[in-house]
N, C-alpha and C positions, 0 to 999 in steps of 0.2 A: 902841089903838096899842101900849100897854105890853104888853098881853097877847100881842100878835103878836111883839114883840121877845123877850119871855120864852120864847115857844114856839120861836122860831128858835134861841135860845141853848140850850134844853133839847135840841132836835133835833140840834144840832151836837154837843153833849156826848155824847149817846146814840150818834150815828154814830162819834164818835172811839173810844169804848170798843168798839164792835162791830168796827171795822177793826183795833184793837189786838189783839182776841182772835183774829181771823182770821189776822193776820200772824204772831202767836206760833205758831199751829197750823202754818202753812206752814213756818216756820223749823225747827221740830221735825221735821217730815216730811223736809225737806231734809237735816238733820243725819243722820237715820237712813239715808237713801239714799246720802249721801256715805260714811258709815261702811261700808255694804255694798259699794260700789264699791271702796273702798280695800282691804277684806278680799279680795275677788276678785282684785284686781290683785296683791296680795301672794302669793296662792296660784299665780297664773299665772307670776309672776316666779320663784318657787321651782321651778316645773316646768321653765321654760326653763333656768334655771341648772343644774339637774340634767342635762338633756339635753345642754347645751353641755359640761358637765364630762365626761359619758360620751363624746361625740364626740372631745373633746380627748384623752382617755385612749386611745381606739381608734386615732386617728391617730398618736399617740405610739408605740403599740405596732407599727403598721405600719412607721413610719419606722425603728424600731429593727430590725425584721426586715430591711428593705431595706439598712440600713447594715451589718448583720452579713453579708448575702449579698455586697455589693460588697466588703466587707473580706476575705471568703474568696477571692472571685475575684482581687482584687488580690494577695493573698498567693500564690495559685497561679501567676499571671503572673510575679511576682517570682522564685518558685522555679524556674519554666521558664527565665527569662532567666539566672538564677544557673547553671543546668545548662549552657545553651548557652555562656555565658562560660567556664565551666570547661572545656568540651570544646574551645572555640577556643584557650584557653591551652595546653591539652595539645598540640593540633595545632601551635601556634606553637613550642612547645618542641621537638617532634620536628623541625619544619622547621629550626629553629635548629641543632639537632644535626647534621642532614644537611648544612647549609650549612657548618658548622664542619668536618665531615669532607671536604667537597669542597674547601674552601679549603686544608686540609692536604695533600690530594692534589695540588692544582694547585701548591702551593708545592714539593712533592717533585718534581713533573714539571718545573717551571721550573728547579729546581736541576739535575736530570739533563740538561735540554736545554742549560743554560749550560755544564755540563761537556762535553757532546758537541760543542757549538759551538766550544769552546776547542780540543777534540782535532782537529776538522776544520781549524780555522785552522792549528794546528801542522802537520797533515799537508800542507796546501796549501803552506806555507812550505817543507816538506821537498821536496815535488814540484817546486816552482819552482826550488829550488836544484839538484835533480837534473837537471831539463830544461835549465837554464843550462849545467850541466857537460857534458851530452850534446851540446848545441849547439856548445859550444866545441870539444869533441873532434871532432865531424863537420866543422866548419869547418877545423880543423887538418889532419884527414885529407884532406878534398876540396880544400883549398887555395882555397875559395870562402867568401865571407860569406853570411849568410842571405839578404840582398836579392839578391845575384847568383844564388844557387841558385833563389830564387823566379822571377826573370826567365827563367832558363834553362828551368825547368820549364814556365812559361807559354808560351814560344815553342815548346817541343817539342809541347805539347798543342795549340796553335793549328795547327801544321803538320799534326799527325795529324788534327785535325777537318777541316781543309780538304781533305786527301787523301781522307778518308772521304766527305765531302760530294761531292767530284768524282766518286768511284766511284759513289755513290748516284744522282747526277744522270745519269751516263752510262748506268746500268742502267735508270733510269726512262725516259730518252729512247728506249733501244733497245726497251724493252717497249712504250712508247707508239706508236712506229713500227710495231711488229708488230701491235698490236691496234687501232690507230686506224681502219683501214678496216672491220674487222668491227664495232667499236663504232658507227661512223657509220651502217653499214647497219642495226644494230639500232634505233638512235634513229630513223632515217627510217621503218622498218617500224612501230615503235610509234606514231609520229606519224600515219602513214597509217591504222593500225588504229583509232586513237582518234577521228580527225577525218575519216574518209572520207566520211561522209554529211553532208547539209545540216542535219539535225536529230539532234544527238547530245547526250545528257545522261545523267548518272548517275541511277539509280533512286531513291536515298534521300539523296544529299548534293549540296550546291552549294558552290562555293568563291567567296568574295568577296576580291578583291585590295585591299590597303591601300597608301597611299603610303609608310609607314614602320611599324616596330614599335612606335613610341611610341603609335600610334593604338590599339593593343590595350588599353593601360591606360585610355584614354578610354572605349573601348567597355565595359570592365568597370565603370568608375565607382567612386566612393567606396563601399567596403564591398559592391561587387557590385551596387549599385542599378540602374545602366543595363542590364547584361546581364539581370538579372532582369526588368526592365520590358519588354525586347524579347522575351524568351521567353514572358512572360505575355501579351503583346499579340498575338503571332503564332502561338504554340503550337509553335514549332520550337526545337530544342536548338542552342545556339551552342557550338561546340568551339573553344577557343583553346589551341593547343599550340605546339610549337617550329617549326612551319612558318613560314619567313620571309615577312613582309609579306603574310599571308593568314590568314583565318579560315574555318572549315568550318561549314556549316548542315546539320543532320541532321533528317530527318523523312520520313515516309512520305506525307504529303499534298503532292502537287507544287504545288498552288496556294498553299498557306501558305508552302511553301518559296520560291516565287517572290516572294510578298509580303515575306517576311523579307529576301530578297536585295536587292530594290529599295529597301526601307526602310533597310537598312545602308549601301548604296551612297550614297544621298542624304544620310544622316546624316554619313558620312565626308566627302562633298564639301562639305556645309554647315559642318561643324565644331562646330555647336551640338548637343551630345549630352546630354540630361538627360531624365527621365521624361516631363515634359509635352510636350516636343518629339517624343519617341518616339511617344507616342500620337497626336499630330497627324499625323506623317508616315505612320504605319501606317493611320490612317483614310483619308488621301488615296490611299495606294497601293492599299488594298482597293477603293476606288471606281473607280480607274483599271483594276485588274485585272478587276473585274466588268464594266466597259465593254468592255474588250479581249476578255473571254470572250464577251460577247454579240455583238460585231462579228465575231469569228472564226466563231462558229456561223452567223450571218447570211451571211457570205461563203461558208461550206461549202455551205449549202443552195442559195445562188445559183449556185455553180459546178457543183453536181450537177444543177441544174435541177429541184428538187422544191419543193413549197410546201404550205401548210396544216399545218405541223409545230407541235406544241405548244411554247409559249415555254420551258418547262422543259427540253424535249429539246434545243432550240436551245442553251441554256446548257450542257447536259451535252456536246454536241458541241464547243462552245468550250473546255470544260475539258480535253478530250483533247489540246489543243495543248500542255499542260504534262505530258502523260503519255507515257512511252516504254516500249518492250518490246524488250530487247536492242539498245538504241541506235536502234531504229526509231521515229520519232514516230507515235503512234497516230492523231493528227489527220490527217496525210498518208496514213498507211496506209488509213484509213477512206475518204478520197476515192478513193484508187487502187482499192479494193475496189468502191466505187460505180461508177467508170467501167468496170472490168472486167465487173461484173455487167451493166451496160447494154449493153455490146458483145456479150457472149454471149446475152443475152436477145434482142437484135435479130437475131442469126443464127439463133436457134431460133424466132423468131416469137412471143416472149412479151412481155408488157407491160414496156417499158423503164423507165418512171418507177417502177413498183412494185419492179423489180429494183434500181434505183439506191437507192431509199429503204431497202430491206432491207440493201444493202451499206453504206450510209453509217451505218446504226444498228447494225450487227452487233456492234461492240465497245463499244457505249455503256455497258455494265456496267463497263468499266475505269475510267470517270470516278469511280465511287463504290465500287470493289471493295476499297479500303482502309478503307471505313467499314461495309460490310455483308458479312457472312460468306456464303461460297458461291462457286460458279463464276461467272466474269464472264458467261458465256453465259446462265445461268439468271437472274442479276440483270438482265441486259439485256432478256431476254424479259419479266420482271416489270414493269420500268420502261416498256417499250413498251405493255404491256397497260394499265398504270395511266393512261397519257396517251393512251389512245383510238386506238392504232394498229390497222391491219387484222390479223385473226387469222392470216392467212398470213405476215404480216411477223413477228408475234410468234413463230410456230413456227419460221420460218427463223432468227431471232436465237437462240432458245433451243436449237436443235439443230445449229448450224453446226460443232460439234466432235464430234458423235456419229458413229458408224460408218454409221448408216442415217438420214439426215435425213428429217424427216416429209413433205417435199414437194419438188417439183422446184425451187422457189425456194430451198429450203435447200440443195439440191445445188449450185446456182449460187453461192450465197454462200460455201459451203465451198470450192469450186474457186477462186473469185477470192481468197479469203483465203489459200489455199495459194500462189497465184501471186505475190501481193504480198509474203508474208512469207518465202517459200523461195527467191526469186530471189537470185542471188549479189550480196552486198554489202548486202542490205536489213537483215539482222540479223547480230549478232556475239556471240560468247560466248568467254570465256577458255578457252584450250586445255586448261588443267589441269582446270577444272570440267567441260568437256565429256568429256574422257577418264575422269575420276573417275566421271561418271554412267554411261558405258558399262560400266566395270568393275563398278560396283555393280549394274547390271541383270543382267549375266551371273552375278555372285556370288549374287544373290537366287535366280535361276532354278535354279542348280546346287545350291542348298541342299536342295532337295526330293529325297526317295528316288525312284529309278527314272529320274532325269534323266541322260542320257548326255552331252549337249553342249548349250550354249546360246550363241547369237550375237545381239549387238545390231546391228541394221541400220537404214538409212534415218536416219542421223544421230541414233540414239537414240530414234526414234519408234516402233520395232517391235523386239521381241525374239522370236526363234524358238527354241523349246525342242524338242530331240530326245529322246525317251524310248525305253526298251527295251520291246519288245512282250511279252517274257516277264513282266515285273513290272507292267506298266501296261495296263489294259484301255481300251476306247474310252470307257466311262463315267468311269473314273478320269482320263482325259485332259481331259475337260470340266471336272471339278472341279479338276484341277491348274491349268488356265489361269485359273480364277476365283481360286484361292488365291494364285497368283503375282501377279495383278493387284491383289488387295487388299493384299499385302504391299508392293508398289511404291508404292501410294497412301499407305500408312502411313509408310514409311521414307524415301522420296525426295521431293525438290522438283524439279519440272520444268515446262516450259511445255507448253501444249496437252495432248495425250493420248498414251499409249503402248499400242500394240496388242501383245497377247500371243498368240502362235500356237504351239500344242503339236502336234508332228508325231509320229505313231505309225506306224512302217514295219512292214509285214508281208512277210516273205520266204518264198517257197516254193522249196525246193532239192531237186533230183533229179540223178541221174547217168545218162548214156547209156552203156550197156556194149556 
């Protein structure tokens, strides 16, 4: 037992010494490791410190460069501002000097004006004194005061004016009595001339009567907005001039002119005239006119006794109701031509319905001749062909103004057209225009060399040219007729066609001895 305890004690002592030796060795190793770590840390710290020092120096250098740059820029700006301020000061000095000079000039002028005003006042006083003296002398000489002289002069002038007025009135009455009968006949003749037919209208203008002249201002509207709205909606020019209680509508399209006329009449009657109301009335009137055109076309084909006409042709016939030619309504004229064609066709044993159809459609081109270029006969032929009419009718329409129509039906249409248009009272033309056209025809014909005389005949529908046989041959006569016809087409405006006839006379002379 004792030995066991001694063994344990010895073992513990040996273990203690062994652990102490191991612990001391570990401590020594740890100290060496710590010293090496500290040495490395010191080296790294020194490296970082040097790098930071270099970066700080570099940043400081860059900041110094930027500062110097900004300082130079600011200095330059300050120098520029200083120059501008110097320039402005110089300009202000010059303006101040100019103002000073102007003030001195104004002062001198004001002083001169004051002196002149004083002189004028002195002169007025002198003139007043002189006038008073003269008035006193006149009153003493005449034995009348100024008031009495004024009254006497006024009475004298009144008596003279009354006498002069009486003489003028008597003269006017005498002249009126002398010219009253002639003037009355002229007025009646003019009225008969203008309103002889049932269908008379101007070709390009319509007149709308107004209740008073104040309505013109309402039609124009604020800054012209109403009149612009009407013109834009209808396509017709509105002319407002000095004509009392009336405005004029101008345009080549008769249907649009009628729309504008009815629109304006309804706006005047209603009293509410503004752009929205204008558009509303124009739309209603256009619908009514379209319906009226359709009804007129249907009535025409019913009266003529034809059927199977294309709806577009029916509308075009209805549009002729608003078209006139020398005051003759083309719608009524077309119906007359249709009836005359039917009568002549019946006498000749030809198809009456075909003849009436050609007669009714012969002037269909006039419904759109203001929209399409060319002769109304050619336009009408194209329209008839477009809407499926018989080729014979197309040819009759297209050639009804030619010298030699293409068919017998064309001859019938040409004859009926002449009968309806040339009968007395059917058409009219101003006498001045008519005579001027005759003179121009003869002047054009006589302008060519070799022409001896020229005569316009058949109301200007033919011109006969007489040439000398010594200077003009038969071949030259043919060319001369063509040249004259082309020049007439180029220089004159005329209805229908004009026939040019060149006459070359050959004379054989001998003497019996």
